[in-house]
Backbone bond lengths (Angstrom), bond angles and torsions (degrees), N, CA, C in turn:
res aa  C-N    CA-C-N  psi(-1)  N-CA   C-N-CA  omega(-1)  CA-C   N-CA-C  phi
1 M - - - 1.459 - - 1.522 110.24 -
2 A 1.321 115.70 148.34 1.462 119.39 175.76 1.522 109.27 -71.05
3 S 1.332 116.04 140.64 1.452 120.50 179.01 1.521 110.16 -74.69
4 T 1.327 115.63 168.49 1.464 120.38 178.01 1.519 111.06 -58.50
5 E 1.324 116.35 -41.53 1.468 120.99 179.22 1.531 111.08 -64.73
6 E 1.326 117.02 -41.44 1.462 121.08 -179.69 1.528 111.21 -67.14
7 I 1.317 116.39 -39.50 1.460 120.37 177.35 1.526 110.27 -63.04
8 E 1.311 116.72 -38.94 1.458 120.65 177.92 1.535 110.36 -65.51
9 Q 1.341 117.24 -39.03 1.465 121.02 176.44 1.526 110.51 -61.44
10 F 1.318 115.97 -42.60 1.460 120.68 -179.80 1.528 110.50 -63.66
11 R 1.308 116.67 -44.30 1.464 120.36 -179.63 1.525 111.87 -66.20
12 E 1.327 116.60 -31.69 1.465 120.56 -179.72 1.527 112.05 -79.43
13 N 1.335 116.74 -43.83 1.466 120.81 -172.26 1.527 114.20 -98.12
14 G 1.329 116.97 -27.46 1.456 119.88 -176.96 1.517 113.50 91.36
15 Y 1.329 116.54 3.29 1.463 121.39 175.52 1.519 108.86 -154.93
16 L 1.326 115.09 160.23 1.459 120.98 -176.70 1.516 108.72 -150.17
17 I 1.325 117.42 136.95 1.457 122.63 177.89 1.526 109.20 -109.69
18 L 1.331 115.82 122.56 1.457 122.53 176.81 1.519 107.58 -114.31
19 H 1.310 117.16 114.37 1.462 121.82 -175.04 1.530 111.26 -80.45
20 N 1.344 115.31 153.60 1.472 122.23 174.08 1.523 112.25 55.40
21 F 1.322 116.92 42.10 1.464 120.98 -177.64 1.527 111.17 -80.65
22 L 1.326 117.07 -40.76 1.458 121.78 179.86 1.524 110.88 -96.51
23 T 1.322 115.90 150.27 1.461 120.56 173.06 1.525 109.09 -85.52
24 E 1.311 115.76 162.22 1.465 120.73 177.02 1.529 110.65 -61.00
25 Q 1.317 116.16 -36.46 1.464 120.36 179.20 1.535 111.29 -64.90
26 E 1.324 117.20 -40.89 1.462 120.43 178.00 1.524 111.54 -64.86
27 I 1.318 115.86 -41.58 1.461 120.73 179.28 1.522 110.69 -62.08
28 E 1.316 117.06 -49.83 1.461 120.98 -176.81 1.527 111.39 -66.78
29 A 1.325 117.51 -34.49 1.468 120.53 178.92 1.523 110.97 -64.20
30 M 1.331 117.50 -41.77 1.464 120.64 179.11 1.527 111.49 -68.80
31 K 1.326 116.85 -40.15 1.466 120.22 178.82 1.526 110.80 -65.01
32 E 1.302 116.80 -39.53 1.463 120.67 179.64 1.523 111.25 -68.22
33 E 1.334 116.66 -41.56 1.462 119.33 178.55 1.523 110.70 -64.36
34 C 1.321 116.76 -39.09 1.462 120.31 177.42 1.528 110.77 -63.91
35 K 1.318 116.85 -42.93 1.465 121.00 178.05 1.520 110.64 -57.00
36 N 1.308 117.23 -42.00 1.458 121.37 179.50 1.531 111.57 -66.09
37 L 1.335 116.86 -38.11 1.456 120.59 177.78 1.528 110.95 -63.22
38 V 1.321 116.55 -44.28 1.464 120.93 -178.09 1.525 110.78 -65.13
39 E 1.313 116.62 -39.48 1.462 120.38 -179.04 1.520 112.12 -62.02
40 K 1.327 116.99 -27.46 1.460 121.31 -175.52 1.522 114.29 -86.37
41 I 1.328 118.21 -16.95 1.462 118.73 -173.22 1.518 111.49 -78.49
42 N 1.321 114.54 150.64 1.459 123.19 173.77 1.520 107.38 -107.24
43 P 1.334 118.50 106.34 1.465 120.53 -175.07 1.523 114.12 -56.21
44 S 1.330 117.74 -29.79 1.458 120.21 -177.98 1.522 112.29 -66.28
45 E 1.343 116.82 -16.42 1.459 120.47 -179.28 1.525 112.06 -93.80
46 H 1.319 117.60 -5.99 1.455 121.31 -174.86 1.523 109.88 -129.41
47 H 1.327 115.78 116.35 1.460 119.98 -178.53 1.526 111.47 -125.05
48 S 1.308 117.41 19.67 1.452 120.10 -178.39 1.522 109.91 -89.61
49 T 1.340 116.28 135.32 1.449 121.65 176.72 1.506 108.96 -112.25
50 F 1.344 116.26 166.93 1.460 120.54 -178.50 1.509 110.35 -128.23
51 S 1.339 115.68 135.79 1.464 121.70 175.00 1.510 108.15 -157.40
52 T 1.358 117.11 148.63 1.466 120.18 175.43 1.519 111.14 -94.08
53 E 1.336 118.64 2.75 1.455 121.28 176.32 1.524 109.50 -66.30
54 A 1.341 116.63 134.23 1.461 120.91 -176.31 1.519 112.32 -59.16
55 D 1.352 117.09 -39.29 1.458 118.69 -176.10 1.521 112.86 -73.55
56 Q 1.329 116.78 -6.73 1.457 119.76 177.23 1.528 111.91 -90.70
57 H 1.335 116.66 -16.43 1.454 118.37 -174.33 1.519 112.67 -66.15
58 S 1.327 118.19 -26.58 1.454 120.54 178.86 1.522 111.91 -65.68
59 K 1.340 116.20 -15.86 1.459 120.85 -179.39 1.535 112.49 -87.30
60 R 1.323 115.82 -5.02 1.457 118.28 178.43 1.521 109.81 -60.43
61 D 1.269 115.98 144.50 1.451 119.73 -178.27 1.525 110.74 -127.27
62 E 1.304 114.50 -175.82 1.462 120.08 -178.17 1.528 111.30 -60.76
63 Y 1.309 116.83 -28.94 1.466 121.81 179.23 1.525 110.71 -58.84
64 F 1.330 116.02 -44.49 1.462 120.83 177.43 1.522 111.22 -72.00
65 L 1.325 116.24 -46.67 1.460 121.46 -172.67 1.524 111.96 -62.08
66 T 1.320 117.60 -27.76 1.468 121.10 -176.90 1.530 112.02 -107.35
67 S 1.326 116.61 25.85 1.471 120.52 -176.36 1.519 113.72 -93.56
68 G 1.329 118.04 -1.81 1.457 120.88 -173.51 1.516 114.73 -64.89
69 D 1.326 117.51 -26.43 1.461 120.59 -179.66 1.529 111.52 -115.23
70 K 1.343 116.00 23.01 1.460 121.49 -176.79 1.527 110.59 -137.32
71 V 1.319 115.41 174.20 1.453 122.27 170.74 1.519 106.71 -107.71
72 R 1.325 116.17 112.71 1.464 120.69 -176.56 1.523 110.87 -130.96
73 Y 1.333 114.34 164.40 1.458 121.16 -165.93 1.524 110.35 -121.74
74 F 1.353 115.66 132.70 1.455 121.78 -175.46 1.529 109.27 -128.00
75 F 1.336 114.73 120.68 1.458 121.18 -174.50 1.524 111.94 -88.95
76 E 1.331 115.11 156.00 1.457 120.67 171.84 1.535 108.95 -67.56
77 D 1.327 116.84 147.68 1.459 120.79 177.77 1.527 111.45 -55.37
78 D 1.321 117.41 -40.52 1.456 121.26 -175.87 1.527 113.00 -77.46
79 A 1.317 117.49 -3.59 1.465 120.45 -178.40 1.522 112.63 -84.88
80 L 1.341 116.94 -16.04 1.457 121.72 -175.46 1.521 110.70 -119.91
81 N 1.328 115.99 145.41 1.460 118.95 173.30 1.529 109.68 -88.33
82 S 1.324 116.88 -174.59 1.462 121.14 -175.53 1.521 113.08 -63.92
83 K 1.321 116.97 -17.57 1.464 121.49 178.90 1.524 112.18 -94.38
84 G 1.328 116.21 2.46 1.453 120.30 -178.83 1.511 113.31 79.78
85 E 1.341 117.18 18.65 1.457 121.94 -179.21 1.527 110.05 -95.95
86 L 1.338 116.36 141.81 1.458 120.78 178.85 1.521 110.68 -66.28
87 V 1.320 115.76 135.42 1.470 120.64 176.95 1.527 110.71 -115.70
88 V 1.328 116.44 3.46 1.466 122.65 175.04 1.525 107.78 -133.93
89 P 1.339 118.73 161.93 1.467 120.44 179.01 1.529 112.25 -57.12
90 K 1.313 115.64 147.16 1.463 121.34 -176.74 1.526 112.39 -54.72
91 N 1.324 117.52 -41.55 1.470 120.03 -174.49 1.526 113.19 -76.05
92 T 1.334 118.17 -1.63 1.465 120.38 174.38 1.527 111.36 -124.92
93 S 1.326 117.43 20.66 1.467 121.22 -172.77 1.523 114.16 -105.96
94 L 1.315 117.42 -15.91 1.454 120.82 -170.91 1.522 113.02 -87.90
95 N 1.324 114.73 139.77 1.466 121.02 170.05 1.519 109.17 -82.41
96 K 1.340 115.40 -49.06 1.464 118.94 -177.38 1.520 110.74 -159.34
97 I 1.327 114.30 165.53 1.460 123.42 167.68 1.523 106.76 -120.36
98 G 1.325 118.10 133.43 1.465 122.12 179.48 1.514 109.84 -158.46
99 H 1.307 119.10 172.84 1.448 127.57 8.82 1.532 111.89 -129.14
100 A 1.348 117.17 11.89 1.468 120.69 -178.02 1.523 112.51 -121.83
101 L 1.327 116.55 32.92 1.458 120.04 176.18 1.522 111.31 -59.06
102 H 1.329 115.59 -34.98 1.467 120.79 -177.22 1.514 113.37 -61.96
103 W 1.329 116.93 -19.49 1.465 120.51 -176.54 1.523 113.19 -114.19
104 L 1.325 116.01 -31.82 1.462 120.33 -171.72 1.516 114.66 -100.02
105 C 1.321 117.98 -12.39 1.461 121.80 -176.50 1.523 110.08 -121.43
106 P 1.339 117.63 116.14 1.470 121.90 -170.02 1.526 115.59 -53.89
107 A 1.332 118.88 -43.72 1.463 119.61 -176.67 1.526 111.53 -65.33
108 F 1.326 116.83 -38.48 1.462 121.13 178.80 1.530 111.31 -74.53
109 K 1.318 115.54 -37.13 1.467 119.81 178.32 1.524 110.65 -63.79
110 K 1.322 116.41 -39.33 1.463 120.40 -178.38 1.519 111.22 -62.07
111 V 1.333 116.78 -42.10 1.463 120.15 178.29 1.523 111.15 -69.79
112 T 1.329 116.43 -46.79 1.464 121.61 -176.00 1.514 111.93 -57.36
113 F 1.324 116.72 -43.24 1.461 121.06 -175.22 1.533 111.99 -102.81
114 S 1.320 116.05 23.35 1.465 120.20 178.03 1.522 110.25 -71.01
115 Q 1.311 115.93 158.10 1.465 120.39 -178.85 1.517 111.05 -64.34
116 K 1.333 117.68 -35.23 1.468 119.32 -178.53 1.526 111.37 -67.72
117 V 1.341 117.75 -33.19 1.462 120.08 174.77 1.520 110.10 -69.15
118 K 1.323 116.74 -43.52 1.471 120.48 178.18 1.527 110.87 -59.47
119 D 1.320 116.35 -42.81 1.471 120.14 179.79 1.523 110.72 -64.98
120 L 1.323 116.83 -40.53 1.463 120.76 -179.95 1.526 110.86 -62.99
121 I 1.313 116.66 -50.03 1.464 120.43 -178.76 1.528 110.80 -63.52
122 S 1.320 116.59 -38.11 1.461 120.42 177.12 1.526 111.27 -63.10
123 S 1.333 116.81 -40.46 1.464 120.22 -179.02 1.524 112.06 -67.22
124 L 1.339 116.95 -19.70 1.461 121.24 176.67 1.525 112.28 -85.22
125 G 1.336 116.24 0.09 1.459 120.49 174.29 1.515 115.79 100.79
126 Y 1.324 117.91 6.64 1.465 120.56 179.56 1.525 109.85 -80.31
127 E 1.326 115.52 134.37 1.461 121.09 -178.81 1.520 112.58 -105.20
128 D 1.332 117.42 -37.36 1.467 121.35 -178.10 1.529 108.96 -136.36
129 P 1.338 117.17 65.33 1.461 120.88 -174.88 1.527 112.41 -76.95
130 I 1.333 115.36 144.89 1.458 121.65 174.45 1.527 108.49 -125.47
131 V 1.319 115.90 148.98 1.465 121.98 178.39 1.523 108.21 -94.86
132 V 1.330 116.92 124.13 1.469 119.69 -174.08 1.517 113.73 -104.72
133 Q 1.331 118.15 -28.54 1.462 118.99 179.24 1.517 110.52 -162.53
134 S 1.333 115.57 163.51 1.462 121.46 177.62 1.519 109.09 -149.94
135 M 1.331 115.37 154.50 1.462 120.90 -177.77 1.523 110.67 -147.78
136 Y 1.322 115.23 147.42 1.451 122.65 166.91 1.519 105.87 -108.70
137 I 1.329 117.37 117.05 1.464 122.30 -175.43 1.527 108.67 -107.81
138 F 1.335 116.35 127.33 1.458 121.14 -170.77 1.532 113.85 -87.33
139 K 1.305 118.23 -45.87 1.468 123.47 -175.95 1.534 110.41 49.24
140 H 1.338 115.30 62.54 1.455 120.85 -177.82 1.530 111.44 -68.91
141 P 1.338 117.70 158.51 1.467 121.45 179.31 1.524 111.86 -56.80
142 Q 1.311 115.69 137.17 1.459 124.01 175.82 1.527 113.26 63.76
143 I 1.323 117.28 -52.14 1.461 120.69 -176.96 1.524 111.95 -80.02
144 G 1.326 116.53 -16.97 1.461 120.65 179.33 1.516 110.74 -67.20
145 G 1.316 116.51 103.45 1.452 121.58 -166.61 1.515 115.62 -77.29
146 V 1.324 113.73 171.50 1.462 122.93 175.74 1.527 109.53 -67.95
147 V 1.325 116.63 138.17 1.468 121.80 167.88 1.518 106.17 -104.55
148 T 1.313 115.95 111.70 1.457 120.79 -172.04 1.528 111.43 -69.70
149 P 1.341 118.36 158.87 1.465 121.12 -179.78 1.519 112.06 -53.81
150 H 1.328 115.35 131.94 1.465 120.05 -177.96 1.519 109.97 -158.45
151 Q 1.329 115.49 169.26 1.459 124.07 173.02 1.526 107.38 -119.35
152 D 1.317 118.06 132.56 1.467 120.20 -176.44 1.524 112.67 -62.93
153 S 1.325 117.22 -30.19 1.470 119.78 179.66 1.529 112.54 -68.05
154 T 1.326 117.33 -14.42 1.460 120.64 171.06 1.517 110.15 -55.56
155 F 1.322 116.24 -37.34 1.462 122.76 -175.95 1.529 112.56 -97.47
156 L 1.337 116.74 -23.25 1.470 122.21 -175.28 1.525 108.86 -129.96
157 H 1.315 115.92 70.40 1.461 121.12 -173.13 1.523 111.04 -81.79
158 T 1.324 115.83 132.27 1.465 121.29 172.01 1.520 108.84 -133.16
159 S 1.330 116.16 158.64 1.471 122.27 175.13 1.522 108.33 -122.72
160 P 1.342 117.62 116.16 1.466 128.00 -8.21 1.530 111.11 -68.93
161 P 1.351 118.77 169.88 1.461 121.17 -179.10 1.527 111.84 -64.65
162 T 1.333 117.03 124.34 1.470 120.09 -179.42 1.525 113.57 -134.96
163 A 1.329 118.48 0.05 1.467 119.85 -177.12 1.520 111.05 -63.52
164 V 1.323 115.78 137.57 1.462 121.37 174.25 1.530 107.26 -142.66
165 G 1.325 115.97 140.13 1.453 120.95 179.15 1.516 111.21 -111.32
166 L 1.326 116.13 143.74 1.459 122.18 170.17 1.519 106.70 -112.58
167 W 1.322 117.11 127.24 1.464 124.05 -170.69 1.518 107.95 -125.69
168 F 1.346 116.28 118.17 1.463 121.88 -172.73 1.527 110.84 -116.13
169 P 1.334 119.26 108.98 1.462 120.53 174.92 1.531 110.85 -72.87
170 L 1.336 115.71 131.17 1.461 120.24 -179.84 1.526 111.62 -99.27
171 E 1.320 116.48 2.20 1.471 125.98 167.05 1.523 106.30 -143.23
172 D 1.312 116.77 163.69 1.465 119.33 176.13 1.529 109.74 -58.53
173 V 1.326 116.08 137.19 1.464 121.80 -178.39 1.529 108.04 -110.30
174 T 1.347 115.48 125.37 1.455 121.24 -172.81 1.527 111.11 -126.20
175 L 1.315 115.78 177.02 1.462 120.87 175.14 1.521 111.23 -62.12
176 D 1.325 116.45 -31.50 1.464 120.19 -175.35 1.522 114.02 -83.18
177 N 1.325 117.58 -27.63 1.468 117.65 -176.08 1.527 113.95 -104.92
178 G 1.326 117.62 12.38 1.460 119.28 171.11 1.510 115.70 101.91
179 C 1.331 117.48 47.66 1.468 120.22 177.96 1.525 110.45 -67.18
180 L 1.321 116.11 163.79 1.453 121.45 175.09 1.525 110.15 -73.47
181 W 1.325 115.31 145.01 1.464 123.30 171.98 1.523 107.54 -121.32
182 F 1.326 117.18 134.62 1.457 122.29 -178.52 1.523 111.20 -121.55
183 I 1.334 115.30 153.50 1.461 121.04 164.90 1.525 105.86 -101.62
184 P 1.333 118.02 99.81 1.470 120.45 -177.16 1.518 111.59 -56.97
185 G 1.330 115.31 133.91 1.457 121.05 177.07 1.510 114.82 84.21
186 S 1.324 117.73 -4.86 1.471 119.75 -176.76 1.525 112.59 -69.05
187 H 1.332 116.85 -15.58 1.467 119.95 177.04 1.525 112.15 -69.03
188 K 1.319 116.41 -14.25 1.467 120.40 178.45 1.522 111.46 -82.13
189 G 1.317 116.60 -11.10 1.459 121.65 178.48 1.519 111.86 -90.13
190 P 1.337 116.56 -165.94 1.462 120.59 -175.43 1.525 112.67 -78.35
191 L 1.315 115.57 164.32 1.461 122.21 166.86 1.525 105.99 -88.03
192 Y 1.322 116.07 114.52 1.460 120.57 -170.16 1.534 113.68 -80.83
193 C 1.317 116.97 -32.49 1.467 119.97 -171.94 1.521 111.47 -132.01
194 R 1.322 115.10 156.53 1.467 122.48 172.16 1.524 108.90 -129.68
195 F 1.318 116.42 129.59 1.461 123.23 174.43 1.519 106.28 -103.94
196 K 1.347 116.90 113.14 1.459 120.89 -165.56 1.526 112.17 -132.11
197 R 1.328 114.21 157.89 1.464 120.09 167.94 1.525 108.28 -68.70
198 N 1.293 115.95 137.59 1.465 121.27 179.65 1.523 109.44 -79.20
199 S 1.317 116.90 119.20 1.462 120.97 -179.32 1.524 112.39 -79.06
200 E 1.328 116.87 -11.88 1.458 120.92 179.28 1.528 110.51 -82.04
201 K 1.325 116.02 147.51 1.461 120.27 179.67 1.524 111.45 -71.41
202 E 1.312 116.60 -28.83 1.458 120.89 179.72 1.525 109.93 -98.02
203 G 1.341 115.19 158.03 1.455 119.66 176.11 1.513 112.73 93.29
204 P 1.322 116.80 -172.10 1.467 121.71 -177.13 1.522 111.76 -68.23
205 L 1.321 115.49 157.66 1.461 120.51 178.49 1.527 111.32 -68.39
206 L 1.329 116.47 -30.12 1.457 122.12 -175.09 1.512 109.87 -131.00
207 I 1.324 116.44 144.06 1.462 121.18 -178.18 1.523 110.33 -133.50
208 M 1.332 115.07 149.82 1.454 121.96 174.17 1.521 108.28 -108.65
209 E 1.335 115.92 126.39 1.461 121.15 178.91 1.526 109.15 -115.08
210 G 1.331 116.36 136.71 1.453 121.21 177.67 1.515 112.28 97.07
211 K 1.323 115.30 175.77 1.457 122.45 179.87 1.518 108.67 -144.97
212 I 1.324 115.67 126.12 1.451 120.22 -177.30 1.529 110.06 -74.77
213 E 1.322 115.86 142.96 1.461 121.55 -179.21 1.527 109.71 -117.11
214 F 1.323 115.13 132.07 1.464 119.91 -178.82 1.526 108.83 -164.46
215 E 1.333 114.49 167.12 1.458 122.56 172.85 1.529 107.11 -120.53
216 E 1.330 116.39 131.46 1.465 119.98 -177.69 1.529 111.84 -57.69
217 T 1.322 116.32 -32.13 1.465 119.60 -177.96 1.527 113.01 -69.12
218 Q 1.333 117.04 -12.09 1.462 120.61 -179.13 1.522 112.65 -80.65
219 F 1.321 117.53 -18.33 1.461 121.04 -174.28 1.526 112.19 -74.85
220 I 1.334 114.66 141.12 1.464 122.50 176.21 1.525 108.40 -121.01
221 P 1.344 119.14 127.97 1.463 120.97 179.95 1.515 111.43 -74.38
222 C 1.335 115.93 149.24 1.461 120.57 -179.13 1.526 111.03 -132.96
223 P 1.332 117.12 75.26 1.468 119.54 172.59 1.528 109.36 -62.73
224 V 1.320 117.16 141.67 1.462 120.65 179.99 1.522 109.58 -142.20
225 T 1.316 115.49 156.40 1.450 120.37 -178.97 1.526 111.40 -87.04
226 K 1.286 114.89 155.30 1.465 124.42 176.91 1.532 110.32 -50.06
227 G 1.340 115.74 133.33 1.460 120.33 177.94 1.508 115.25 88.18
228 S 1.333 117.41 -1.29 1.463 120.09 175.79 1.521 110.38 -72.43
229 C 1.323 116.03 167.58 1.460 122.50 171.99 1.521 107.25 -122.84
230 V 1.325 116.64 120.82 1.455 121.41 175.46 1.522 107.53 -103.20
231 V 1.326 116.18 118.52 1.466 122.10 179.47 1.522 107.47 -92.69
232 I 1.339 116.51 126.13 1.462 121.53 -172.16 1.527 110.32 -121.68
233 H 1.313 116.89 114.92 1.470 121.56 175.57 1.527 108.92 -63.61
234 G 1.323 116.81 140.53 1.454 121.20 -176.39 1.512 115.10 -61.52
235 S 1.329 117.78 -19.16 1.457 120.79 -177.32 1.523 113.74 -105.92
236 V 1.343 118.62 -2.91 1.461 119.60 -179.12 1.528 109.48 -76.62
237 I 1.321 116.92 137.43 1.457 121.93 179.91 1.529 108.93 -82.00
238 H 1.328 116.19 127.32 1.465 120.64 -179.41 1.520 110.50 -147.56
239 K 1.326 115.71 166.46 1.453 122.24 -177.28 1.519 108.91 -158.11
240 S 1.335 116.72 176.21 1.465 121.80 167.57 1.520 108.51 -149.04
241 E 1.321 115.29 152.12 1.459 121.11 -179.08 1.525 110.73 -97.79
242 R 1.330 115.80 179.15 1.458 120.84 179.40 1.526 111.79 -63.30
243 N 1.314 114.70 154.85 1.456 121.61 173.16 1.531 107.84 -86.68
244 L 1.323 116.40 111.26 1.457 121.74 -175.56 1.530 112.72 -98.80
245 T 1.320 117.17 7.02 1.465 121.27 -178.01 1.524 110.09 -96.02
246 S 1.317 116.11 -174.33 1.465 121.70 179.97 1.523 112.91 -99.09
247 N 1.339 116.74 4.49 1.466 120.73 -179.15 1.524 111.14 -126.44
248 S 1.335 116.07 151.93 1.460 121.08 178.73 1.520 110.89 -69.87
249 R 1.323 116.06 159.29 1.455 122.34 178.65 1.526 108.75 -124.25
250 P 1.355 117.71 73.80 1.461 120.85 -174.96 1.525 112.90 -73.74
251 T 1.327 115.17 143.21 1.467 121.25 174.92 1.528 109.03 -141.43
252 Y 1.313 114.95 151.08 1.469 121.48 170.07 1.514 107.24 -111.63
253 T 1.323 116.82 134.80 1.454 120.46 179.12 1.513 110.39 -142.47
254 F 1.323 116.03 147.70 1.468 120.15 172.99 1.513 109.34 -145.69
255 H 1.339 115.23 162.12 1.468 121.32 -176.14 1.515 111.24 -122.54
256 V 1.314 113.27 143.28 1.458 122.97 -178.53 1.530 108.42 -124.40
257 V 1.337 116.91 143.85 1.464 121.26 169.80 1.521 108.36 -130.27
258 E 1.318 115.60 159.07 1.464 122.10 177.38 1.524 109.67 -83.58
259 Q 1.330 116.12 138.14 1.464 120.30 174.77 1.520 112.37 -91.02
260 K 1.334 116.64 -36.92 1.456 120.93 -174.12 1.526 110.84 -65.79
261 D 1.326 116.18 125.88 1.467 122.97 176.99 1.525 112.30 53.54
262 T 1.320 116.13 34.21 1.462 121.73 -177.51 1.522 109.94 -133.94
263 V 1.325 116.44 139.90 1.464 121.93 176.48 1.520 108.84 -108.16
264 Y 1.323 116.68 120.76 1.459 122.83 175.04 1.518 107.85 -86.80
265 S 1.317 117.54 123.25 1.458 121.43 -171.24 1.527 112.88 -63.29
266 S 1.328 115.78 131.92 1.467 121.43 175.69 1.521 111.47 -73.51
267 E 1.339 117.09 -7.97 1.460 121.44 177.84 1.533 112.29 -89.57
268 N 1.330 117.74 -11.90 1.465 120.04 179.51 1.525 110.22 -60.05
269 W 1.323 116.01 146.88 1.470 119.24 177.99 1.522 110.84 -60.84
270 L 1.326 115.80 -37.40 1.461 121.69 -176.32 1.519 110.19 -92.58
271 Q 1.337 115.94 123.52 1.456 121.52 179.44 1.530 110.08 -130.72
272 P 1.336 117.05 148.22 1.466 119.13 174.86 1.517 110.18 -64.78
273 T 1.310 116.56 155.19 1.462 121.66 179.06 1.523 109.80 -127.34
274 P 1.333 117.76 163.79 1.465 119.64 175.15 1.530 111.50 -58.51
275 E 1.344 116.06 -33.59 1.462 120.05 179.81 1.525 111.44 -71.67
276 L 1.327 116.91 -32.61 1.475 120.56 179.77 1.514 111.00 -146.27
277 P 1.349 117.08 81.79 1.465 118.36 167.19 1.522 107.98 -60.44
278 F 1.319 117.68 148.64 1.462 118.76 -179.32 1.527 109.70 -56.91
279 P 1.328 118.30 118.00 1.469 119.66 -175.23 1.520 112.32 -76.07
280 S 1.319 115.17 145.19 1.459 120.76 175.15 1.529 108.97 -67.23
281 L 1.327 116.02 139.32 1.456 119.52 177.15 1.523 110.94 -64.45
282 N 1.312 116.64 -20.19 1.456 120.63 -179.84 1.526 113.08 -78.53
283 T 1.350 115.66 -2.18 1.454 120.32 175.89 1.523 110.06 -66.08
284 S 1.311 117.03 144.59 1.458 120.82 177.26 1.524 109.89 -76.62
285 A 1.330 115.67 139.62 1.475 120.69 176.67 1.520 110.33 -73.29
């Protein structure tokens, strides 16, 4: 559980770093399971890319929109040519895998629903938390792109705001390989953008509304060691830069929202399905 001092840091800054949260066995199990997933995919069947740039959201397709209860694969923009063909090796082409690793893949499920995660979320004041999505983010060398400044609640809006992310580096994260940068205290400000399902029959399936406001000088880098847990408030502004090293910077992350006295927006891109209602974090792994 987070200590009183750590909880106060989280409330003040909008993020919290907990060192040595994962064991070496947990880290290696997730990396091995991911390796097996990548080996099985056929790149010719997957042409979806991932970016947080607003002008890229219009390119989202049904593959992305229906990924909440599946394991699906999203390539870096630079990994594909104009015909959607891979121009780099398959094992260095992916941006991420999402969005139901927490439920469908044993190694990720074991970590997500571990007692230490339950204790942590409980210590942050959650009474009836549910897990809404999970991702394995690769951040490959050179091709591992910039993640532009954003707030997670843009994508996972609730009333009142309750989204929180847990972000686990599976290798040491440094200034050179794309560590997270935060604007401390920015979670106390407004939610600038909403990423929503388009209610209109015409146009893209998904739309981004609003424009985030920030100053680059406000960001503080947060290098962390392998196996740490970074707790991310849904409203804190954060980003990451390109991976400039020769090695990948893999991370596992998932998001939780409160169910009690909370409304999960029906406009969010991600919705529960009959196949996978958002599972309670109190479920046994």
